[in-house]
PDB file of N, CA, C and O in Angstrom:
ATOM      1  N   MET A   1     -18.122   1.378 -97.886  1.00  0.00           N
ATOM      2  CA  MET A   1     -18.005  -0.096 -97.517  1.00  0.00           C
ATOM      3  C   MET A   1     -16.758  -0.304 -96.625  1.00  0.00           C
ATOM      4  O   MET A   1     -16.008   0.605 -96.980  1.00  0.00           O
ATOM      5  N   SER A   2     -16.110  -1.039 -95.620  1.00  0.00           N
ATOM      6  CA  SER A   2     -15.101  -1.085 -94.974  1.00  0.00           C
ATOM      7  C   SER A   2     -14.188  -1.746 -95.820  1.00  0.00           C
ATOM      8  O   SER A   2     -14.454  -2.256 -96.909  1.00  0.00           O
ATOM      9  N   LYS A   3     -12.937  -1.699 -95.169  1.00  0.00           N
ATOM     10  CA  LYS A   3     -11.827  -2.273 -95.755  1.00  0.00           C
ATOM     11  C   LYS A   3     -11.147  -3.828 -95.150  1.00  0.00           C
ATOM     12  O   LYS A   3     -10.816  -4.098 -93.996  1.00  0.00           O
ATOM     13  N   PRO A   4     -11.105  -4.444 -96.027  1.00  0.00           N
ATOM     14  CA  PRO A   4     -10.537  -6.248 -95.825  1.00  0.00           C
ATOM     15  C   PRO A   4      -9.374  -5.919 -94.864  1.00  0.00           C
ATOM     16  O   PRO A   4      -8.534  -5.058 -95.125  1.00  0.00           O
ATOM     17  N   MET A   5      -9.378  -6.581 -93.854  1.00  0.00           N
ATOM     18  CA  MET A   5      -8.605  -6.670 -92.569  1.00  0.00           C
ATOM     19  C   MET A   5      -8.165  -8.192 -92.496  1.00  0.00           C
ATOM     20  O   MET A   5      -8.853  -9.180 -92.750  1.00  0.00           O
ATOM     21  N   ARG A   6      -6.866  -8.130 -92.092  1.00  0.00           N
ATOM     22  CA  ARG A   6      -6.447  -9.581 -91.594  1.00  0.00           C
ATOM     23  C   ARG A   6      -5.872  -9.411 -89.855  1.00  0.00           C
ATOM     24  O   ARG A   6      -5.165  -8.565 -89.307  1.00  0.00           O
ATOM     25  N   ALA A   7      -6.569 -10.660 -89.358  1.00  0.00           N
ATOM     26  CA  ALA A   7      -5.879 -11.206 -88.115  1.00  0.00           C
ATOM     27  C   ALA A   7      -5.011 -12.342 -87.754  1.00  0.00           C
ATOM     28  O   ALA A   7      -5.113 -13.388 -88.395  1.00  0.00           O
ATOM     29  N   LYS A   8      -4.334 -12.254 -86.978  1.00  0.00           N
ATOM     30  CA  LYS A   8      -3.527 -13.439 -86.799  1.00  0.00           C
ATOM     31  C   LYS A   8      -3.955 -13.729 -85.176  1.00  0.00           C
ATOM     32  O   LYS A   8      -3.635 -12.923 -84.302  1.00  0.00           O
ATOM     33  N   VAL A   9      -4.645 -14.856 -84.901  1.00  0.00           N
ATOM     34  CA  VAL A   9      -5.276 -15.342 -83.959  1.00  0.00           C
ATOM     35  C   VAL A   9      -4.585 -16.997 -83.487  1.00  0.00           C
ATOM     36  O   VAL A   9      -4.048 -17.871 -84.167  1.00  0.00           O
ATOM     37  N   VAL A  10      -4.840 -16.919 -82.315  1.00  0.00           N
ATOM     38  CA  VAL A  10      -4.522 -18.447 -81.425  1.00  0.00           C
ATOM     39  C   VAL A  10      -5.639 -19.099 -80.956  1.00  0.00           C
ATOM     40  O   VAL A  10      -6.428 -18.404 -80.316  1.00  0.00           O
ATOM     41  N   CYS A  11      -5.896 -20.234 -81.111  1.00  0.00           N
ATOM     42  CA  CYS A  11      -7.040 -20.821 -80.738  1.00  0.00           C
ATOM     43  C   CYS A  11      -6.369 -21.256 -79.166  1.00  0.00           C
ATOM     44  O   CYS A  11      -5.229 -21.655 -78.923  1.00  0.00           O
ATOM     45  N   ARG A  12      -7.476 -21.030 -78.256  1.00  0.00           N
ATOM     46  CA  ARG A  12      -7.099 -20.481 -76.874  1.00  0.00           C
ATOM     47  C   ARG A  12      -7.917 -21.845 -76.051  1.00  0.00           C
ATOM     48  O   ARG A  12      -7.404 -22.318 -75.037  1.00  0.00           O
ATOM     49  N   GLU A  13      -8.808 -22.221 -76.431  1.00  0.00           N
ATOM     50  CA  GLU A  13     -10.086 -23.161 -75.949  1.00  0.00           C
ATOM     51  C   GLU A  13     -10.559 -23.993 -77.020  1.00  0.00           C
ATOM     52  O   GLU A  13     -10.741 -23.587 -78.167  1.00  0.00           O
ATOM     53  N   VAL A  14     -10.764 -25.226 -76.599  1.00  0.00           N
ATOM     54  CA  VAL A  14     -11.672 -26.287 -77.094  1.00  0.00           C
ATOM     55  C   VAL A  14     -12.729 -26.757 -76.186  1.00  0.00           C
ATOM     56  O   VAL A  14     -12.392 -27.323 -75.146  1.00  0.00           O
ATOM     57  N   LYS A  15     -14.307 -26.537 -76.540  1.00  0.00           N
ATOM     58  CA  LYS A  15     -14.968 -27.337 -75.652  1.00  0.00           C
ATOM     59  C   LYS A  15     -15.519 -28.269 -76.206  1.00  0.00           C
ATOM     60  O   LYS A  15     -15.863 -28.005 -77.359  1.00  0.00           O
ATOM     61  N   VAL A  16     -15.813 -29.540 -75.763  1.00  0.00           N
ATOM     62  CA  VAL A  16     -16.250 -30.485 -76.554  1.00  0.00           C
ATOM     63  C   VAL A  16     -17.722 -30.835 -76.079  1.00  0.00           C
ATOM     64  O   VAL A  16     -17.907 -31.002 -74.874  1.00  0.00           O
ATOM     65  N   PHE A  17     -18.722 -30.947 -76.923  1.00  0.00           N
ATOM     66  CA  PHE A  17     -19.727 -31.184 -76.760  1.00  0.00           C
ATOM     67  C   PHE A  17     -20.325 -32.162 -77.613  1.00  0.00           C
ATOM     68  O   PHE A  17     -19.934 -32.200 -78.779  1.00  0.00           O
ATOM     69  N   GLU A  18     -21.324 -33.063 -77.179  1.00  0.00           N
ATOM     70  CA  GLU A  18     -21.785 -34.129 -78.128  1.00  0.00           C
ATOM     71  C   GLU A  18     -22.279 -33.563 -79.609  1.00  0.00           C
ATOM     72  O   GLU A  18     -23.230 -32.787 -79.693  1.00  0.00           O
ATOM     73  N   GLY A  19     -21.611 -33.983 -80.657  1.00  0.00           N
ATOM     74  CA  GLY A  19     -21.778 -33.675 -81.795  1.00  0.00           C
ATOM     75  C   GLY A  19     -21.612 -32.267 -82.355  1.00  0.00           C
ATOM     76  O   GLY A  19     -21.983 -31.858 -83.455  1.00  0.00           O
ATOM     77  N   SER A  20     -20.762 -31.378 -81.046  1.00  0.00           N
ATOM     78  CA  SER A  20     -20.305 -29.770 -81.703  1.00  0.00           C
ATOM     79  C   SER A  20     -18.851 -29.775 -80.964  1.00  0.00           C
ATOM     80  O   SER A  20     -18.429 -30.765 -80.366  1.00  0.00           O
ATOM     81  N   GLU A  21     -18.179 -28.617 -81.073  1.00  0.00           N
ATOM     82  CA  GLU A  21     -17.217 -27.865 -80.498  1.00  0.00           C
ATOM     83  C   GLU A  21     -17.408 -26.533 -80.219  1.00  0.00           C
ATOM     84  O   GLU A  21     -17.983 -25.937 -81.130  1.00  0.00           O
ATOM     85  N   ASN A  22     -17.109 -25.851 -79.239  1.00  0.00           N
ATOM     86  CA  ASN A  22     -16.877 -24.404 -79.344  1.00  0.00           C
ATOM     87  C   ASN A  22     -15.562 -24.302 -79.501  1.00  0.00           C
ATOM     88  O   ASN A  22     -14.856 -25.097 -78.882  1.00  0.00           O
ATOM     89  N   VAL A  23     -15.003 -23.391 -80.287  1.00  0.00           N
ATOM     90  CA  VAL A  23     -13.550 -23.275 -80.310  1.00  0.00           C
ATOM     91  C   VAL A  23     -13.539 -21.720 -80.205  1.00  0.00           C
ATOM     92  O   VAL A  23     -14.292 -20.932 -80.779  1.00  0.00           O
ATOM     93  N   THR A  24     -12.514 -21.454 -79.342  1.00  0.00           N
ATOM     94  CA  THR A  24     -12.471 -20.028 -78.954  1.00  0.00           C
ATOM     95  C   THR A  24     -10.688 -19.523 -79.479  1.00  0.00           C
ATOM     96  O   THR A  24      -9.632 -20.139 -79.331  1.00  0.00           O
ATOM     97  N   PHE A  25     -10.953 -18.243 -80.082  1.00  0.00           N
ATOM     98  CA  PHE A  25      -9.968 -17.247 -80.706  1.00  0.00           C
ATOM     99  C   PHE A  25      -9.149 -16.079 -79.809  1.00  0.00           C
ATOM    100  O   PHE A  25      -9.712 -15.327 -79.013  1.00  0.00           O
ATOM    101  N   ARG A  26      -8.247 -16.079 -79.990  1.00  0.00           N
ATOM    102  CA  ARG A  26      -7.807 -14.787 -79.257  1.00  0.00           C
ATOM    103  C   ARG A  26      -6.807 -14.191 -80.394  1.00  0.00           C
ATOM    104  O   ARG A  26      -6.398 -14.932 -81.288  1.00  0.00           O
ATOM    105  N   PRO A  27      -6.423 -12.795 -80.324  1.00  0.00           N
ATOM    106  CA  PRO A  27      -5.413 -12.118 -80.850  1.00  0.00           C
ATOM    107  C   PRO A  27      -3.945 -12.832 -80.403  1.00  0.00           C
ATOM    108  O   PRO A  27      -3.786 -13.436 -79.342  1.00  0.00           O
ATOM    109  N   VAL A  28      -2.933 -12.639 -81.411  1.00  0.00           N
ATOM    110  CA  VAL A  28      -1.735 -13.179 -80.877  1.00  0.00           C
ATOM    111  C   VAL A  28      -1.013 -12.321 -80.012  1.00  0.00           C
ATOM    112  O   VAL A  28      -1.147 -11.101 -79.916  1.00  0.00           O
ATOM    113  N   CYS A  29       0.016 -13.301 -79.189  1.00  0.00           N
ATOM    114  CA  CYS A  29       0.915 -12.467 -78.558  1.00  0.00           C
ATOM    115  C   CYS A  29       2.202 -12.689 -78.464  1.00  0.00           C
ATOM    116  O   CYS A  29       2.324 -13.825 -78.922  1.00  0.00           O
ATOM    117  N   LYS A  30       3.207 -12.325 -78.165  1.00  0.00           N
ATOM    118  CA  LYS A  30       4.513 -13.783 -78.095  1.00  0.00           C
ATOM    119  C   LYS A  30       4.456 -14.202 -76.869  1.00  0.00           C
ATOM    120  O   LYS A  30       4.137 -13.538 -75.883  1.00  0.00           O
ATOM    121  N   GLN A  31       4.815 -15.487 -76.922  1.00  0.00           N
ATOM    122  CA  GLN A  31       4.845 -16.584 -75.802  1.00  0.00           C
ATOM    123  C   GLN A  31       5.985 -16.895 -75.435  1.00  0.00           C
ATOM    124  O   GLN A  31       6.058 -17.486 -74.358  1.00  0.00           O
ATOM    125  N   ASP A  32       7.110 -16.642 -76.103  1.00  0.00           N
ATOM    126  CA  ASP A  32       8.879 -17.587 -75.976  1.00  0.00           C
ATOM    127  C   ASP A  32       9.630 -16.435 -75.736  1.00  0.00           C
ATOM    128  O   ASP A  32      10.532 -16.135 -76.520  1.00  0.00           O
ATOM    129  N   GLY A  33       9.344 -15.650 -74.617  1.00  0.00           N
ATOM    130  CA  GLY A  33      10.623 -14.527 -74.054  1.00  0.00           C
ATOM    131  C   GLY A  33      10.022 -13.360 -74.953  1.00  0.00           C
ATOM    132  O   GLY A  33       9.132 -13.207 -75.789  1.00  0.00           O
ATOM    133  N   PRO A  34      11.217 -12.468 -74.176  1.00  0.00           N
ATOM    134  CA  PRO A  34      10.775 -11.115 -74.744  1.00  0.00           C
ATOM    135  C   PRO A  34      10.824 -10.759 -76.191  1.00  0.00           C
ATOM    136  O   PRO A  34      11.554 -11.431 -76.920  1.00  0.00           O
ATOM    137  N   TYR A  35      10.146  -9.802 -76.671  1.00  0.00           N
ATOM    138  CA  TYR A  35      10.197  -9.145 -77.946  1.00  0.00           C
ATOM    139  C   TYR A  35      11.574  -8.949 -78.549  1.00  0.00           C
ATOM    140  O   TYR A  35      12.417  -8.801 -77.664  1.00  0.00           O
ATOM    141  N   PRO A  36      12.009  -8.908 -79.642  1.00  0.00           N
ATOM    142  CA  PRO A  36      13.358  -8.452 -80.038  1.00  0.00           C
ATOM    143  C   PRO A  36      13.575  -6.940 -79.892  1.00  0.00           C
ATOM    144  O   PRO A  36      12.750  -6.076 -80.187  1.00  0.00           O
ATOM    145  N   ALA A  37      14.433  -6.805 -79.543  1.00  0.00           N
ATOM    146  CA  ALA A  37      14.609  -4.803 -79.294  1.00  0.00           C
ATOM    147  C   ALA A  37      14.296  -3.969 -80.657  1.00  0.00           C
ATOM    148  O   ALA A  37      14.066  -2.766 -80.531  1.00  0.00           O
ATOM    149  N   ASP A  38      14.276  -4.596 -82.044  1.00  0.00           N
ATOM    150  CA  ASP A  38      13.814  -3.972 -83.138  1.00  0.00           C
ATOM    151  C   ASP A  38      12.421  -4.007 -83.360  1.00  0.00           C
ATOM    152  O   ASP A  38      11.796  -3.376 -84.212  1.00  0.00           O
ATOM    153  N   GLY A  39      11.919  -4.929 -82.383  1.00  0.00           N
ATOM    154  CA  GLY A  39      10.180  -5.051 -82.520  1.00  0.00           C
ATOM    155  C   GLY A  39       9.863  -5.895 -84.047  1.00  0.00           C
ATOM    156  O   GLY A  39       8.816  -5.949 -84.692  1.00  0.00           O
ATOM    157  N   LEU A  40      10.837  -6.340 -84.245  1.00  0.00           N
ATOM    158  CA  LEU A  40      10.425  -7.034 -85.610  1.00  0.00           C
ATOM    159  C   LEU A  40      10.015  -8.434 -85.652  1.00  0.00           C
ATOM    160  O   LEU A  40      10.664  -9.303 -86.234  1.00  0.00           O
ATOM    161  N   ASP A  41       8.758  -8.662 -84.926  1.00  0.00           N
ATOM    162  CA  ASP A  41       8.142 -10.200 -84.610  1.00  0.00           C
ATOM    163  C   ASP A  41       6.967  -9.796 -84.954  1.00  0.00           C
ATOM    164  O   ASP A  41       6.343  -8.811 -84.559  1.00  0.00           O
ATOM    165  N   GLU A  42       6.555 -10.957 -86.052  1.00  0.00           N
ATOM    166  CA  GLU A  42       5.297 -11.101 -86.466  1.00  0.00           C
ATOM    167  C   GLU A  42       3.943 -10.825 -85.350  1.00  0.00           C
ATOM    168  O   GLU A  42       3.082  -9.948 -85.407  1.00  0.00           O
ATOM    169  N   ASN A  43       4.053 -11.470 -84.759  1.00  0.00           N
ATOM    170  CA  ASN A  43       3.159 -11.580 -83.635  1.00  0.00           C
ATOM    171  C   ASN A  43       3.156 -10.216 -82.728  1.00  0.00           C
ATOM    172  O   ASN A  43       2.224  -9.831 -82.023  1.00  0.00           O
ATOM    173  N   ASN A  44       4.179  -9.700 -82.881  1.00  0.00           N
ATOM    174  CA  ASN A  44       4.169  -8.058 -82.006  1.00  0.00           C
ATOM    175  C   ASN A  44       3.806  -7.064 -83.159  1.00  0.00           C
ATOM    176  O   ASN A  44       3.700  -5.855 -82.952  1.00  0.00           O
ATOM    177  N   THR A  45       3.644  -7.567 -84.231  1.00  0.00           N
ATOM    178  CA  THR A  45       3.277  -6.507 -84.911  1.00  0.00           C
ATOM    179  C   THR A  45       1.757  -6.659 -85.263  1.00  0.00           C
ATOM    180  O   THR A  45       1.278  -5.682 -85.838  1.00  0.00           O
ATOM    181  N   PHE A  46       0.955  -7.659 -85.032  1.00  0.00           N
ATOM    182  CA  PHE A  46      -0.113  -8.013 -85.160  1.00  0.00           C
ATOM    183  C   PHE A  46      -0.711  -7.534 -83.693  1.00  0.00           C
ATOM    184  O   PHE A  46      -1.719  -6.829 -83.638  1.00  0.00           O
ATOM    185  N   ALA A  47      -0.053  -7.944 -82.590  1.00  0.00           N
ATOM    186  CA  ALA A  47      -0.590  -7.226 -81.461  1.00  0.00           C
ATOM    187  C   ALA A  47      -0.759  -5.867 -81.113  1.00  0.00           C
ATOM    188  O   ALA A  47      -1.489  -5.227 -80.355  1.00  0.00           O
ATOM    189  N   LYS A  48       0.402  -5.571 -82.130  1.00  0.00           N
ATOM    190  CA  LYS A  48       0.064  -3.697 -82.127  1.00  0.00           C
ATOM    191  C   LYS A  48      -1.468  -3.048 -82.135  1.00  0.00           C
ATOM    192  O   LYS A  48      -2.133  -2.346 -81.373  1.00  0.00           O
ATOM    193  N   TYR A  49      -1.637  -3.643 -83.351  1.00  0.00           N
ATOM    194  CA  TYR A  49      -2.965  -2.955 -84.006  1.00  0.00           C
ATOM    195  C   TYR A  49      -4.064  -3.798 -83.684  1.00  0.00           C
ATOM    196  O   TYR A  49      -5.200  -3.568 -84.096  1.00  0.00           O
ATOM    197  N   SER A  50      -3.756  -4.812 -82.928  1.00  0.00           N
ATOM    198  CA  SER A  50      -5.011  -5.417 -82.481  1.00  0.00           C
ATOM    199  C   SER A  50      -4.905  -6.334 -81.164  1.00  0.00           C
ATOM    200  O   SER A  50      -4.977  -7.562 -81.120  1.00  0.00           O
ATOM    201  N   PRO A  51      -4.716  -5.428 -80.096  1.00  0.00           N
ATOM    202  CA  PRO A  51      -4.268  -6.160 -78.817  1.00  0.00           C
ATOM    203  C   PRO A  51      -4.809  -7.133 -78.059  1.00  0.00           C
ATOM    204  O   PRO A  51      -4.267  -8.099 -77.521  1.00  0.00           O
ATOM    205  N   SER A  52      -5.987  -6.766 -78.073  1.00  0.00           N
ATOM    206  CA  SER A  52      -7.255  -7.639 -77.472  1.00  0.00           C
ATOM    207  C   SER A  52      -8.151  -7.863 -78.241  1.00  0.00           C
ATOM    208  O   SER A  52      -8.237  -7.198 -79.273  1.00  0.00           O
ATOM    209  N   GLY A  53      -9.052  -8.854 -77.947  1.00  0.00           N
ATOM    210  CA  GLY A  53     -10.468  -9.166 -78.493  1.00  0.00           C
ATOM    211  C   GLY A  53     -10.753 -10.797 -78.082  1.00  0.00           C
ATOM    212  O   GLY A  53     -10.068 -11.408 -77.262  1.00  0.00           O
ATOM    213  N   GLU A  54     -11.646 -11.238 -78.657  1.00  0.00           N
ATOM    214  CA  GLU A  54     -12.034 -12.778 -78.744  1.00  0.00           C
ATOM    215  C   GLU A  54     -13.613 -13.178 -79.565  1.00  0.00           C
ATOM    216  O   GLU A  54     -14.648 -12.512 -79.603  1.00  0.00           O
ATOM    217  N   PHE A  55     -13.383 -14.157 -80.004  1.00  0.00           N
ATOM    218  CA  PHE A  55     -14.464 -14.738 -81.191  1.00  0.00           C
ATOM    219  C   PHE A  55     -14.213 -16.227 -80.462  1.00  0.00           C
ATOM    220  O   PHE A  55     -13.177 -16.604 -79.914  1.00  0.00           O
ATOM    221  N   SER A  56     -15.621 -17.048 -80.639  1.00  0.00           N
ATOM    222  CA  SER A  56     -15.822 -18.463 -80.848  1.00  0.00           C
ATOM    223  C   SER A  56     -16.897 -18.663 -81.849  1.00  0.00           C
ATOM    224  O   SER A  56     -17.709 -17.919 -82.398  1.00  0.00           O
ATOM    225  N   LEU A  57     -16.574 -20.132 -81.905  1.00  0.00           N
ATOM    226  CA  LEU A  57     -17.370 -20.584 -83.103  1.00  0.00           C
ATOM    227  C   LEU A  57     -17.955 -21.811 -82.438  1.00  0.00           C
ATOM    228  O   LEU A  57     -17.286 -22.694 -81.900  1.00  0.00           O
ATOM    229  N   LEU A  58     -19.140 -21.778 -82.520  1.00  0.00           N
ATOM    230  CA  LEU A  58     -19.824 -23.481 -82.198  1.00  0.00           C
ATOM    231  C   LEU A  58     -19.688 -24.002 -83.792  1.00  0.00           C
ATOM    232  O   LEU A  58     -20.172 -23.565 -84.836  1.00  0.00           O
ATOM    233  N   ILE A  59     -19.023 -24.859 -83.568  1.00  0.00           N
ATOM    234  CA  ILE A  59     -18.553 -25.972 -84.991  1.00  0.00           C
ATOM    235  C   ILE A  59     -19.378 -27.274 -84.900  1.00  0.00           C
ATOM    236  O   ILE A  59     -19.043 -28.163 -84.118  1.00  0.00           O
ATOM    237  N   ALA A  60     -20.429 -27.380 -85.681  1.00  0.00           N
ATOM    238  CA  ALA A  60     -20.968 -28.744 -85.498  1.00  0.00           C
ATOM    239  C   ALA A  60     -21.035 -29.692 -87.171  1.00  0.00           C
ATOM    240  O   ALA A  60     -21.681 -30.647 -87.601  1.00  0.00           O
ATOM    241  N   ASN A  61     -20.178 -28.946 -87.604  1.00  0.00           N
ATOM    242  CA  ASN A  61     -19.481 -29.984 -89.009  1.00  0.00           C
ATOM    243  C   ASN A  61     -18.812 -31.350 -88.495  1.00  0.00           C
ATOM    244  O   ASN A  61     -17.918 -31.282 -87.651  1.00  0.00           O
ATOM    245  N   PRO A  62     -19.114 -32.229 -88.849  1.00  0.00           N
ATOM    246  CA  PRO A  62     -18.646 -33.318 -88.404  1.00  0.00           C
ATOM    247  C   PRO A  62     -16.941 -33.538 -89.174  1.00  0.00           C
ATOM    248  O   PRO A  62     -16.025 -34.097 -88.572  1.00  0.00           O
ATOM    249  N   ALA A  63     -16.833 -33.049 -90.383  1.00  0.00           N
ATOM    250  CA  ALA A  63     -15.657 -32.945 -90.674  1.00  0.00           C
ATOM    251  C   ALA A  63     -14.308 -32.053 -90.332  1.00  0.00           C
ATOM    252  O   ALA A  63     -13.150 -32.053 -90.751  1.00  0.00           O
ATOM    253  N   LEU A  64     -15.151 -31.194 -89.226  1.00  0.00           N
ATOM    254  CA  LEU A  64     -14.551 -30.088 -88.421  1.00  0.00           C
ATOM    255  C   LEU A  64     -14.141 -30.577 -87.260  1.00  0.00           C
ATOM    256  O   LEU A  64     -13.219 -29.998 -86.687  1.00  0.00           O
ATOM    257  N   LEU A  65     -14.688 -31.639 -86.726  1.00  0.00           N
ATOM    258  CA  LEU A  65     -14.473 -31.932 -85.313  1.00  0.00           C
ATOM    259  C   LEU A  65     -13.200 -32.373 -85.151  1.00  0.00           C
ATOM    260  O   LEU A  65     -12.750 -33.217 -85.925  1.00  0.00           O
ATOM    261  N   GLY A  66     -12.313 -31.765 -83.935  1.00  0.00           N
ATOM    262  CA  GLY A  66     -11.082 -32.174 -83.911  1.00  0.00           C
ATOM    263  C   GLY A  66     -10.190 -31.556 -84.629  1.00  0.00           C
ATOM    264  O   GLY A  66      -8.984 -31.796 -84.579  1.00  0.00           O
ATOM    265  N   VAL A  67     -10.676 -30.797 -85.276  1.00  0.00           N
ATOM    266  CA  VAL A  67      -9.112 -30.420 -86.506  1.00  0.00           C
ATOM    267  C   VAL A  67      -8.792 -29.039 -85.463  1.00  0.00           C
ATOM    268  O   VAL A  67      -7.578 -29.038 -85.257  1.00  0.00           O
ATOM    269  N   TYR A  68      -9.275 -28.194 -84.940  1.00  0.00           N
ATOM    270  CA  TYR A  68      -8.790 -27.102 -84.297  1.00  0.00           C
ATOM    271  C   TYR A  68      -8.194 -27.544 -82.900  1.00  0.00           C
ATOM    272  O   TYR A  68      -8.817 -28.382 -82.248  1.00  0.00           O
ATOM    273  N   LYS A  69      -7.033 -27.023 -82.422  1.00  0.00           N
ATOM    274  CA  LYS A  69      -6.434 -27.577 -81.227  1.00  0.00           C
ATOM    275  C   LYS A  69      -5.968 -26.111 -80.535  1.00  0.00           C
ATOM    276  O   LYS A  69      -5.808 -25.119 -81.245  1.00  0.00           O
ATOM    277  N   PRO A  70      -5.763 -26.078 -79.045  1.00  0.00           N
ATOM    278  CA  PRO A  70      -5.481 -25.149 -78.533  1.00  0.00           C
ATOM    279  C   PRO A  70      -3.912 -24.903 -78.746  1.00  0.00           C
ATOM    280  O   PRO A  70      -3.150 -25.863 -78.850  1.00  0.00           O
ATOM    281  N   GLY A  71      -3.425 -23.479 -78.812  1.00  0.00           N
ATOM    282  CA  GLY A  71      -2.124 -23.277 -79.413  1.00  0.00           C
ATOM    283  C   GLY A  71      -1.635 -22.934 -81.100  1.00  0.00           C
ATOM    284  O   GLY A  71      -0.724 -22.234 -81.543  1.00  0.00           O
ATOM    285  N   GLN A  72      -2.666 -23.755 -81.763  1.00  0.00           N
ATOM    286  CA  GLN A  72      -2.571 -23.341 -83.457  1.00  0.00           C
ATOM    287  C   GLN A  72      -2.735 -22.143 -83.394  1.00  0.00           C
ATOM    288  O   GLN A  72      -3.289 -21.600 -82.437  1.00  0.00           O
ATOM    289  N   ALA A  73      -2.146 -21.354 -84.701  1.00  0.00           N
ATOM    290  CA  ALA A  73      -2.401 -20.001 -85.124  1.00  0.00           C
ATOM    291  C   ALA A  73      -3.040 -19.875 -86.468  1.00  0.00           C
ATOM    292  O   ALA A  73      -2.868 -20.826 -87.231  1.00  0.00           O
ATOM    293  N   PHE A  74      -3.579 -19.102 -86.786  1.00  0.00           N
ATOM    294  CA  PHE A  74      -4.209 -18.960 -87.652  1.00  0.00           C
ATOM    295  C   PHE A  74      -4.434 -17.443 -88.284  1.00  0.00           C
ATOM    296  O   PHE A  74      -4.655 -16.585 -87.429  1.00  0.00           O
ATOM    297  N   TYR A  75      -4.412 -17.047 -89.490  1.00  0.00           N
ATOM    298  CA  TYR A  75      -4.732 -16.122 -90.129  1.00  0.00           C
ATOM    299  C   TYR A  75      -6.059 -15.839 -90.557  1.00  0.00           C
ATOM    300  O   TYR A  75      -6.502 -16.485 -91.507  1.00  0.00           O
ATOM    301  N   VAL A  76      -6.985 -14.702 -89.833  1.00  0.00           N
ATOM    302  CA  VAL A  76      -8.385 -14.816 -90.239  1.00  0.00           C
ATOM    303  C   VAL A  76      -8.713 -13.435 -91.017  1.00  0.00           C
ATOM    304  O   VAL A  76      -8.600 -12.309 -90.533  1.00  0.00           O
ATOM    305  N   ASP A  77      -9.112 -13.736 -92.230  1.00  0.00           N
ATOM    306  CA  ASP A  77      -9.328 -12.477 -92.987  1.00  0.00           C
ATOM    307  C   ASP A  77     -10.947 -11.970 -93.023  1.00  0.00           C
ATOM    308  O   ASP A  77     -11.860 -12.788 -93.135  1.00  0.00           O
ATOM    309  N   PHE A  78     -11.148 -10.692 -92.925  1.00  0.00           N
ATOM    310  CA  PHE A  78     -12.288  -9.911 -92.589  1.00  0.00           C
ATOM    311  C   PHE A  78     -12.545  -9.379 -93.935  1.00  0.00           C
ATOM    312  O   PHE A  78     -12.131  -8.258 -94.231  1.00  0.00           O
ATOM    313  N   THR A  79     -13.339 -10.257 -94.948  1.00  0.00           N
ATOM    314  CA  THR A  79     -13.628  -9.148 -96.240  1.00  0.00           C
ATOM    315  C   THR A  79     -15.037  -8.851 -96.523  1.00  0.00           C
ATOM    316  O   THR A  79     -15.915  -9.713 -96.542  1.00  0.00           O
ATOM    317  N   PRO A  80     -15.276  -7.222 -96.807  1.00  0.00           N
ATOM    318  CA  PRO A  80     -16.747  -7.541 -96.800  1.00  0.00           C
ATOM    319  C   PRO A  80     -17.803  -7.537 -97.624  1.00  0.00           C
ATOM    320  O   PRO A  80     -17.743  -7.066 -98.759  1.00  0.00           O
ATOM    321  N   THR A  81     -18.849  -8.060 -97.120  1.00  0.00           N
ATOM    322  CA  THR A  81     -19.696  -8.601 -98.052  1.00  0.00           C
ATOM    323  C   THR A  81     -21.163  -7.875 -97.949  1.00  0.00           C
ATOM    324  O   THR A  81     -21.368  -6.903 -97.222  1.00  0.00           O
ATOM    325  N   THR A  82     -22.216  -8.527 -98.837  1.00  0.00           N
ATOM    326  CA  THR A  82     -23.488  -8.061 -98.473  1.00  0.00           C
ATOM    327  C   THR A  82     -24.146  -9.276 -97.522  1.00  0.00           C
ATOM    328  O   THR A  82     -23.661 -10.385 -97.293  1.00  0.00           O
ATOM    329  N   LEU A  83     -25.323  -8.743 -97.077  1.00  0.00           N
ATOM    330  CA  LEU A  83     -26.014  -9.833 -96.147  1.00  0.00           C
ATOM    331  C   LEU A  83     -26.758 -10.863 -97.207  1.00  0.00           C
ATOM    332  O   LEU A  83     -27.390 -11.831 -96.785  1.00  0.00           O
TER     333      LEU A  83
END
């Protein structure tokens, strides 16, 4: 079985449909100027090991509509399970 993994992602886009939203997430990168010389920036650390990717979720739960906004960052934990 694979090991757990934590990713740090940012919401890039929310497309609103009738009764649902398609929310797209991508790995973080530094947005506000250059990385520090010592490289000690959390987004830099995550981007080093997960430099690219994307996933989308179609959300139809009424309690979650409007919750996710572009620019918000999230930790996403991938924990192995069985089907």
